[in-house]
C-alpha positions as CSV (number, residue, x, y, z in Angstrom):
1,M,16.8,-26.4,-29.3
2,G,15.8,-24.9,-32.7
3,L,12.7,-23.1,-33.4
4,R,9.6,-25.0,-34.4
5,P,8.6,-24.6,-38.1
6,P,5.6,-22.4,-38.5
7,N,3.2,-25.3,-39.3
8,K,4.2,-27.0,-36.0
9,R,3.6,-24.0,-33.7
10,P,0.5,-23.9,-31.4
11,V,-0.7,-20.7,-33.0
12,N,-3.7,-19.9,-35.2
13,T,-4.8,-16.8,-37.0
14,V,-8.1,-15.1,-37.8
15,F,-7.8,-12.9,-40.9
16,Q,-9.6,-9.7,-41.7
17,S,-10.9,-11.3,-44.9
18,Y,-12.0,-14.5,-43.0
19,A,-10.4,-16.6,-45.8
20,L,-13.2,-19.2,-45.6
21,F,-13.4,-22.0,-48.2
22,P,-16.5,-21.0,-50.2
23,H,-17.2,-24.5,-51.5
24,M,-17.3,-25.9,-47.9
25,N,-20.1,-25.6,-45.4
26,V,-19.7,-24.3,-41.9
27,E,-19.0,-27.7,-40.4
28,D,-16.3,-28.6,-43.0
29,N,-14.7,-25.1,-42.7
30,V,-14.4,-25.4,-38.9
31,G,-13.1,-29.0,-39.1
32,F,-10.6,-28.5,-41.9
33,G,-7.5,-28.1,-39.7
34,L,-8.4,-31.2,-37.6
35,R,-8.8,-33.3,-40.7
36,M,-5.4,-32.1,-42.0
37,Q,-4.0,-33.4,-38.7
38,K,-5.7,-36.7,-39.3
39,V,-7.7,-36.5,-36.0
40,D,-10.2,-39.3,-35.6
41,R,-13.5,-38.6,-37.2
42,S,-15.6,-39.0,-34.1
43,E,-13.3,-36.5,-32.2
44,V,-13.5,-34.1,-35.2
45,R,-17.3,-34.2,-35.1
46,E,-17.4,-33.6,-31.3
47,R,-14.9,-30.8,-31.3
48,V,-16.5,-29.1,-34.3
49,N,-19.9,-29.1,-32.8
50,E,-18.6,-28.0,-29.5
51,T,-16.8,-25.0,-31.1
52,I,-19.8,-24.1,-33.3
53,D,-21.9,-23.9,-30.1
54,L,-19.2,-21.7,-28.5
55,V,-19.5,-19.1,-31.3
56,Q,-23.3,-19.3,-31.3
57,L,-23.7,-20.8,-34.8
58,S,-25.7,-23.9,-33.8
59,G,-28.1,-25.0,-36.5
60,L,-26.0,-23.5,-39.3
61,N,-23.6,-26.4,-39.8
62,T,-24.6,-27.1,-43.4
63,R,-24.7,-23.6,-44.7
64,R,-21.9,-22.3,-47.0
65,P,-20.2,-18.9,-46.3
66,G,-22.1,-17.2,-49.1
67,A,-25.4,-17.9,-47.3
68,L,-24.1,-16.3,-44.0
69,S,-24.0,-12.7,-42.9
70,G,-20.6,-10.9,-42.3
71,G,-20.9,-11.5,-38.5
72,Q,-21.7,-15.2,-39.0
73,Q,-18.7,-15.6,-41.4
74,Q,-16.5,-13.9,-38.7
75,R,-17.7,-16.5,-36.2
76,V,-16.9,-19.4,-38.6
77,A,-13.4,-18.0,-39.0
78,L,-13.0,-17.7,-35.3
79,A,-14.3,-21.3,-34.7
80,R,-12.0,-22.7,-37.3
81,A,-9.0,-21.1,-35.4
82,L,-10.2,-22.2,-32.0
83,V,-11.1,-25.8,-32.8
84,N,-7.4,-26.7,-33.0
85,R,-7.0,-25.5,-29.4
86,P,-4.0,-23.2,-30.0
87,K,-2.1,-21.6,-27.1
88,V,-2.1,-18.2,-28.8
89,L,-4.7,-16.8,-31.3
90,L,-3.6,-14.0,-33.6
91,L,-6.5,-11.8,-34.8
92,D,-5.6,-9.4,-37.7
93,E,-8.4,-6.7,-37.6
94,P,-11.1,-9.4,-37.8
95,L,-13.9,-6.9,-37.3
96,G,-12.8,-4.4,-39.9
97,A,-15.3,-5.4,-42.5
98,L,-18.3,-5.2,-40.2
99,D,-20.6,-2.2,-39.7
100,L,-20.4,-0.2,-36.5
101,K,-23.3,-1.8,-34.6
102,L,-22.2,-5.3,-35.4
103,R,-18.6,-4.5,-34.7
104,Q,-19.5,-3.3,-31.2
105,T,-21.5,-6.4,-30.6
106,M,-18.8,-8.7,-31.8
107,Q,-16.2,-6.9,-29.6
108,L,-18.0,-7.9,-26.5
109,E,-18.7,-11.5,-27.8
110,L,-15.0,-12.0,-28.6
111,K,-14.0,-10.8,-25.2
112,D,-16.5,-13.3,-23.6
113,I,-15.2,-16.1,-25.8
114,Q,-11.6,-15.3,-24.8
115,N,-12.6,-15.5,-21.1
116,D,-14.4,-18.8,-21.7
117,V,-11.5,-20.5,-23.6
118,G,-8.7,-19.0,-21.6
119,I,-6.4,-18.6,-24.7
120,T,-4.2,-15.6,-25.2
121,F,-5.6,-13.4,-28.0
122,V,-3.1,-11.1,-29.7
123,Y,-5.4,-8.6,-31.5
124,V,-4.3,-6.1,-34.1
125,T,-6.5,-3.0,-34.7
126,H,-6.2,0.6,-35.7
127,D,-9.4,1.4,-33.9
128,Q,-8.4,2.9,-30.6
129,E,-11.8,2.5,-29.0
130,E,-11.9,-1.1,-29.9
131,A,-8.4,-1.6,-28.4
132,L,-9.5,0.0,-25.1
133,T,-12.8,-1.9,-25.0
134,M,-11.4,-5.4,-25.6
135,S,-7.9,-5.4,-24.1
136,D,-6.4,-6.3,-20.8
137,R,-3.1,-5.1,-22.0
138,I,-2.3,-2.8,-25.0
139,G,0.9,-2.3,-26.9
140,V,1.0,0.9,-29.0
141,M,3.3,0.8,-32.0
142,N,4.8,3.7,-34.0
143,E,7.0,3.1,-37.1
144,G,7.4,-0.6,-36.2
145,K,8.4,0.0,-32.6
146,L,6.5,-0.5,-29.3
147,V,6.4,2.9,-27.7
148,Q,4.2,2.0,-24.7
149,V,2.8,-1.3,-23.2
150,G,0.4,-1.5,-20.3
151,P,-3.1,-1.9,-19.1
152,S,-5.8,-0.1,-21.0
153,E,-6.4,2.5,-18.3
154,D,-2.7,3.3,-18.0
155,I,-2.4,3.8,-21.8
156,Y,-5.4,6.2,-21.8
157,E,-4.8,8.0,-18.5
158,S,-1.0,8.2,-18.6
159,P,0.4,8.2,-22.1
160,S,4.2,8.1,-22.1
161,N,4.7,10.5,-25.0
162,L,2.9,12.8,-27.4
163,F,2.4,10.1,-30.1
164,V,0.5,7.8,-27.6
165,A,-1.4,10.9,-26.3
166,S,-2.5,11.9,-29.8
167,F,-3.1,8.3,-31.1
168,V,-5.3,6.9,-28.3
169,G,-8.5,8.8,-27.8
170,D,-9.2,12.6,-28.1
171,M,-6.7,14.9,-26.4
172,C,-6.3,18.7,-26.0
173,F,-2.7,20.0,-26.6
174,L,-1.4,23.4,-25.5
175,P,2.2,24.4,-25.9
176,G,4.2,25.8,-23.0
177,E,7.2,25.3,-20.8
178,I,8.0,24.0,-17.3
179,A,7.8,27.0,-14.8
180,G,8.7,25.0,-11.7
181,P,8.0,21.6,-10.0
182,G,4.6,20.5,-11.3
183,S,4.0,23.9,-12.8
184,V,3.5,24.9,-16.4
185,R,3.5,28.3,-18.1
186,L,1.3,28.3,-21.2
187,T,2.3,30.3,-24.3
188,G,-0.2,33.1,-23.3
189,G,1.3,33.3,-19.8
190,E,-1.3,31.3,-17.8
191,I,0.2,29.2,-15.0
192,V,-1.4,25.7,-14.4
193,Q,-0.4,22.7,-12.4
194,A,0.2,19.3,-14.2
195,K,2.0,16.0,-13.8
196,T,5.6,16.3,-15.2
197,D,9.1,15.0,-14.6
198,S,10.8,17.6,-16.9
199,D,13.1,20.3,-15.6
200,P,12.2,24.1,-15.4
201,G,12.6,25.8,-18.8
202,T,11.9,22.6,-20.8
203,S,9.5,23.1,-23.7
204,I,6.5,20.9,-23.3
205,T,3.0,20.2,-24.5
206,L,0.2,20.3,-21.9
207,T,-2.2,17.4,-22.5
208,V,-5.7,16.9,-21.0
209,R,-8.7,14.8,-22.1
210,P,-11.8,16.8,-23.2
211,E,-14.0,15.0,-20.8
212,K,-11.7,16.0,-17.9
213,L,-12.5,19.7,-18.5
214,H,-15.4,21.6,-17.0
215,L,-17.0,24.9,-18.0
216,Y,-18.2,27.7,-15.6
217,G,-19.5,31.2,-15.9
218,D,-16.9,33.0,-13.7
219,M,-13.8,32.4,-11.6
220,S,-15.8,32.0,-8.4
221,E,-17.6,28.9,-9.4
222,P,-14.9,26.1,-9.7
223,P,-14.0,24.2,-6.6
224,P,-10.7,25.0,-4.9
225,G,-7.5,23.2,-5.8
226,R,-8.1,23.1,-9.5
227,N,-6.6,24.8,-12.6
228,V,-8.8,27.7,-13.8
229,V,-8.3,29.6,-17.1
230,K,-10.5,32.1,-18.8
231,G,-11.6,31.7,-22.4
232,T,-14.2,32.3,-25.1
233,V,-16.5,29.8,-26.8
234,S,-15.6,29.7,-30.5
235,R,-17.6,26.7,-31.6
236,R,-20.3,24.4,-30.3
237,T,-20.9,20.9,-31.8
238,F,-23.9,18.7,-30.9
239,Y,-23.3,14.9,-30.8
240,G,-26.6,13.8,-29.3
241,D,-25.3,12.3,-26.0
242,S,-22.8,15.1,-25.6
243,L,-21.8,18.6,-26.7
244,S,-18.3,19.7,-27.6
245,Y,-17.2,23.3,-27.0
246,E,-14.1,24.8,-28.5
247,V,-12.8,27.4,-26.1
248,G,-10.1,29.8,-27.2
249,I,-7.5,30.6,-24.5
250,G,-6.0,33.6,-26.2
251,A,-2.4,33.1,-27.4
252,S,-2.2,29.7,-25.6
253,G,-4.5,28.0,-28.1
254,S,-7.8,26.3,-27.4
255,F,-9.5,23.6,-25.3
256,D,-12.1,21.2,-26.7
257,V,-14.5,20.6,-23.8
258,T,-16.9,17.6,-23.8
259,V,-20.1,18.0,-21.8
260,E,-22.6,15.2,-21.2
261,N,-26.1,16.1,-22.6
262,K,-28.4,15.8,-19.6
263,P,-31.5,17.6,-18.4
264,G,-30.9,21.0,-16.8
265,M,-27.4,21.3,-18.1
266,R,-26.2,24.8,-18.9
267,R,-25.6,25.5,-22.6
268,W,-23.1,28.0,-23.9
269,E,-23.3,30.0,-27.1
270,V,-20.5,31.0,-29.5
271,G,-19.0,34.3,-28.1
272,D,-19.7,33.5,-24.5
273,E,-16.9,34.2,-22.0
274,V,-16.3,31.1,-19.8
275,V,-13.9,29.6,-17.4
276,V,-12.3,26.2,-18.1
277,D,-11.5,24.1,-15.0
278,F,-9.5,20.9,-14.6
279,H,-7.8,18.9,-11.9
280,P,-3.9,19.0,-11.9
281,E,-3.9,15.2,-11.9
282,A,-5.9,15.2,-15.2
283,A,-3.2,17.1,-17.0
284,A,0.3,16.0,-18.1
285,A,3.2,18.0,-19.4
286,L,5.0,16.0,-22.0
287,A,8.4,17.0,-23.4
288,E,8.6,17.5,-27.1
């Protein structure tokens, strides 16, 4: 059996630019595909109204795209794609033109709509946080090739290589080599434990997420069974809900430690000597 021609496949697309017809109102834009398929008028009206309700645009049927906000235009484009009841919906960075607050709102609304209609959404984005927030399953591409596919948590917690580790979320990187089973020797000589399947002597990069790191005043404070290295605070950055500390670890490089901003938290100053602590399961040694 040959492949179906593109216009016969049960697939629709939502474009980044929305690609709405400016001379048509909301109702006509949404129903355009059905009219092209010569669907009965009464069915067109019913499905259009049903889909407009689904994307929360009730009452705006007669407005043209130029009279709508960016978020409303995005919903019209989504409704126009959904009204044909495709089996797969392709979304090409559909939220890229929206401001941050609206984009975050629409992320949750799109996920709710996907759950309601039960259609597979294939969503293209360069925003890693957006991918983690919206996806049940993520595929990370590098130079046109899929380098890792899996659930969002697996992609974030267990990146398969340095590209995925650097591309998805913030990550600390320290060079070193495998000293033994599950053991890493950093460039400055510090020995830490980490997840690895590489052989002793292999050059690796130790990776750990900033929020997995903790700061203490001396070596006696961290709980047992964790990696502990000494360092010096070289920079402090305030983000409102959190603080980020850059901690130099001598010749081994530096850690960026993210600390939640909450009442009673200890604050460190540039030049303070500190201890960085992290669980061996929070770190991975990835071969170069």
